[in-house]
N, C-alpha and C positions, 0 to 999 in steps of 0.2 A: 566251908568244907574242912573236915578234919585232916590232920597230918597223916601221911602214909605211915603205917606201923613200921617200927625200926627193924623188926625181925620177920617181916612178911616174906613169903616165897615169891620168886619172880614169876609172874603170870605169863601166859602165852602172848598176851597183848604187849607186855613189857619186852619180851624177846623179839617180837615183830618190830617194835620201835627201835631196838638196838640194831637189828638187821637193816632197817630202812636208813637210819642215820649213817651206819657204816658204808652202805652202798653209795649214798649220796656224797659221803666224805671222799671215798676213793675217786669218784668221778670228778668232784670239784678240784681235787689235787691234780689230777690229770689235766684238767682245763687250764689251771694256773701254770703248769710246767711247760706247756706247749712253746711258750716264748723262749725258754731256755734252750730247747732242742732245735728250734727253727730260727734262731737269732740271725744267722747270715742270710737266709732266704727272705725273711720278713724285711730286713733292712734293704735288701736289693729291690724288693717289690715296692717299698714306700719311700725310698730316697733316690736322688739322682745317681746315675750309673757312672758318672765321670769322676769318681773319687777312689782313693786307693783302698785296698782290701782291709788294711788295718782300721781305717776309719769306718768302713762298713761294719766290721765286727764290733767296734766300739758303740756304734749307733744301735746295733741289735741288742747289745747288753744294756744300753741305756733304756730301750723300750721295755726290757725285762725289769729293770730297776724302778721304772715308773709305777709298776704294779705294787711294789713294796712301799713306795712313798705314799701311795693312795690309801694304804691299809689303815694307818692311824685315823685319818679323816673318816673313813667308813666305819671304823670301830666306834668312834665317839658318837657320830650322828645316828647310825643304825642301832648302836648299843643303847643309846638313850631311848630310842623308839621301842626297842624290845622290852626295856624295863617299864615303860609306860603302857604299851598296848598289848604286850604278850609275846611269848616265844613262837607260837605257831604262825601268826601272820608274818613275822620277820623271817622265819624259815622259808616261807613261800616267796617272799620278796627277793631274798638272796639267791634262791635257786632260779627264779625267773630271770633276774637280772643277768646272772651268769649265762644262762641258756640263750637269751636274746643277744647278748654281746657276742657269743660264739657264732650265731647266725649272721649277725651284722658283719663281722670280720670275714667270714667265709665268702660273702658275696661282695665285699668292698672292692671298688675299682683301685687300680694301682696308681703309682705316681705318673707313669707314662700315659695313663688314661685321663686322670683328673688333676694332675699337677699337685700343688701344695695342699689342696683340699683333702686328698687321700690320706697323707700322714696325719693331718689335723684330726680327721674323723677317727683314724685308727687310734690315736693317743686318747681321744675322748672315750672311746669304747674300752680301751685298756684301763683307763682311770676308773670307769664305772665298775668293771669287773674286779679290779683290785680292791675297791671299796666293799663290794659284795663279798669277796673272799675274806677280807679283813674281819668281817663280822661273823662269817659262817663258822670258822674254826672254833672260836670260843663258844659260839651259840650251840654247836654240836655237842661239846662237852657238857654245857649247862643243861641243855634239853634232856640229855640222857641222865645226868646226875639227879635231876628233879623228877624223873620218871620212875627209876628203879628203886627198890627197897634199899635202905642204907647199907646193909651188909654186902650188897653187890656193887657199891659205888666204884670202888677201885678197879675191879675187873671189867666193869662195863665201860668206864672211861678208857681203860687200856685197849679194849677192842676198837673203840673209835680212833684212838691214836694209831693203832696198828693198821687201820684201814687207810690212813693217809699214805703209809708206805706201800700198801697194795697199789695205790694210785701211782707211786713212783715206779714200782716194779712193772706195772702195765705200761707206763710211759716208755721205759727202757725197751720192752719187747716191741711195742708198737712202732717206735721210730727206727729200731733195727730193721723191722719188716719193711717199713716205708722206704727207707734209704736203699734197701736191697731190691725193691720192686720198681724203682724209678731212677732214671738217669738224672744227673745234675741239671740238665737242660729242662727236663720235664718238671723237676721240682721247682725251678725258677718260673716256669710258665704257668702251671696250675697245681702242681703237687703240694705246694705250701698251704693250699686251701683245704686239703683233705683232712688233716687233723682237726681243724676248726669245725668242719661239717660233722665229723664223727663225734666230737665233743658236744656239739649242739644236740645231736640225736640222743646221746647218752644222758645229757642233762635233762631232757624233757621226759625220759622214760620213768624216773621215780615219781613224777607228778601223777602218773596213772593211779597210784595208791594213795593219793592225797586225802580222800574221804575217810580213810582209816586212821588218820593222824589226829591226835588229841592235844589240847592245850596242856601245859605243865600244871600238875596239881598244886605245886607251890605258888605259882603265879595266881591261880584262881583263889587259893586260900588267902594270899596277901591282899587281893582286892576286897575280899570279904572282911578282913580284919582291919585294914587301913586303906580305905578307898581314896583318901585325899592326899595327905602329906607324903605317904610312902611312894606314890607313883608320879607326883607332879614334877619334882625337880631332882632326878637321880644324880645329875652331874654336880649340883650344889651340895647335896648330902654326901656324895662320895668324897669330895675334897674337904668337907668339914669334919667327917667322922672316920674316914678310912685311909688316912695318910700312911699309916704303918702297913696296912694291907697292900696299898699300891706299891710301896717299896719292896715288900716281899714278892709281890707279883712280878715286878721288873726283874728281880733276881732269878726267880723260877723261869721266866720267859727267856732270859739270857741263856740259861742252861739248855732249855729245849731248843731254842733257835740255833745255838752254836753247834750242838751235837748233830742235829738234823741237817743243817746246812753243810757241815764239813763231811760227816761220814756218809750221808745218803746222796749228796749232790756234788760237792766240790772235789772230793778225794781223788777220783780218777784223773781229772785234769791236773791236779797238783802233783800227783805221783809221776805223771808223764814228763813233768819239767825236770825231774832229777833221776829217774830210773828207766831202764829199758826192759820191757817185758813183752811176751807174746801177746799181741792185741786181742785175739779171739779168746785166749785163756783169761786175760785180764777183764774183758767185758763180762764173761761168764762169772768170774770171781766177784765182781761188783754186784751183779744180780743175786748171786748166792748170799752175799753179805746182807742185802736188803731182805731176802727171805728170812734169814736168821734174826734180823732186826725186828721183823714182824713177830716171830716166835718170842723174842726177848721182851717185847712190849707186853705181851699177854702173860708171860712168865712172871715178870716183875709186878704186874697188876694183881695176879693171883696171890703172890707171896705177901705183898704189902696189904692185902685184904685181911691177912691173919697175923701180921707182925707189925711192930712199931714202924711207922713211915720213915722216921729219921734214921733208925738203925739200918733199914734196908737201903736207903739212899746213900749212906756212908759206905756200906759194904760194896754196893754196886759201883760207886764212884772209884773206889780203890781198884776194883777189878778192871774198870775201863782204863784208868791211867796205866796200869801194868800192861794191858793188852795193846794199847796204842804204841807204846815204846817197843814191845815185843814185835809188833807188826812192822815197824820201821826198821828195826835191827834185822829182821828177817829179809826185808827188801834189800838192805845193804849187803846181805850175805848171798844174794842171788835170787831169792824168791821161789825156791823149789816147792814150797808147800803153801803157796799163796791161797789156794782154795780153803784150806783149814784155817789159816790165819785171818782171812777176810770173814769167814763164817763166825769165828769167835769174836772178832771186832764188832760185827753187826749185832750179835747176841748181847754183848755187854753194853752196847750203845742203846739197847732196848730199855734202859732205865728211864728214858723219856716217857715211857708208857705209864709209869706210876705217878708222875708229877701232876697231871691234870686233876686227879682225885683230891689232892690237897689244895690245888689252885682254886677250884670252884668253892671251897669252904672258907676262903679268905673273906669273901664279901657277903653281906646280907642279901636277901632275895630282891629287894627293891632297887638295889644298885649293882647287882651281881654282873649282869651282862656289860654294863657301862664300865665297871672297874676291870673286869677281866679283859674286855676288848681293848681298853686303853693301855693297860700294862703290856699285854701280849703284843699288840701291833706296833706300839712305839719302839719296843725293844727289837722286834723283828725287822722293822724298817731300818734301824741302825745296823743290825747284824747283816741282814740281806743286802743292804746297799753298800756297806763298806768292806765286809769281810772278804768277799771274792777278790777284790783288788788288793787289799792289804796282805792277805795270805799269798796271793800270786806273786806279789813283789818280794815278800819275805822269803818265799821258797826258792826264788832265783838266787838267793845268797846262802840260805841255810836250808838244806833239804828236809830237816826234821821240824821245820816251822809248824806244820799242821799238828804234829805230835805234841810239840811244846804248848800250842794253844789249847788243845784238848786237855792236856795235863793241868793247865791253868784253870780251865772251866771245871775239871774234876775236883781240884782243890777247893774251889768256891762251892761246889756241890757238897763236898764233905762238911764244910762249915755250916751250910744251910741245913744239912741233915742233922748235925749236932744240935743246932738251935731247935729244930722240931722234935728231936729226941727228948729234950727236957721240958717240952710243953705238955700241959694236961691234954686230955682227949679233946678233939676238935669240937667246936660248938655246933649246934643244930643247923641244918641247912635251911630250915624254914624261918629263921629269925629275920626281923626287919628293923629298920631304924627310922 
């Protein structure tokens, strides 16, 4: 099969593919975040009740961390499968695995009903879902990158990244509604099952359009050109020929994981440790920041489509560093304009939307998913597993700790941007080794 023309127009089928992947990405992110919002209730349902509340909270966060720790394993195993068998079957497997795990947890008996069997089954389902999620995120970027014409690569990948934050925004709204609709007693009794049931339903819905989904043109072309060596041992080829790409992938993953984890997920809890703000206004401010982060992802994706990637990454990182410090100094001064400051912070944090477009070009087609999933999930496991505890501890001593960490990540992003700025134009997506 011939390569896609570099300057082809995006067809209606391409646009439908982007919409499909964005929809499933938002749903998958919602599925994964349930554990963060429901940590206390889930821990109470699956562990003995005769322990203190602090241990209950710690166990709940531990169950959330299990999903992060499972991601590298899923990325390697499933990524290898996707490089050997195709993007389309793996997309189906990851979506089905997530949906079935949600169904299983929604109907799972509690510790009071089944004893230690209940938490054991819960952890198994959580591990499976974490593995599926670990491969889905890089798979979504790759699937879209290999579908759309080259000149739409950056903006299409930015849409997918933005859709992850749509999932975060939906999670915020859903759990505000759920907690307002049920009493704590109802939540402990049966309410904790509701988000898993909703997630299961939402996860199955995209499968109704499955017959319209095509295999990646690049994967089909690769099979035609190199049916044997190129697809038999992606992991071996990866470590033999792509060590430099793995290193760059880890750096880019650190930038994405850190900005996403701090700005989109942890910042409200970290701010509450040091500052007193009106709760309702603060909740709305955080949601507004997520909305502008979505806009920022798309904006940076469009701009980097027409300008040098490295230059835009440097400029965007400088703006993010300046805004995170302005944000914290504003909080220290009283936070009268928190809405504006949170919106600006979210928008500048949208630089993460432009990174996947360069990320997917680091690896050849026959090892792309394995390389991307390995780099992304290993770093995300480290950041997601350690950063909440490390920043929480540091913030109890230095209120500006989140700002200092984002400034450090921004400085690293500037160096990465300078590196890419001096590189020649990226290689073709359809190369193989």
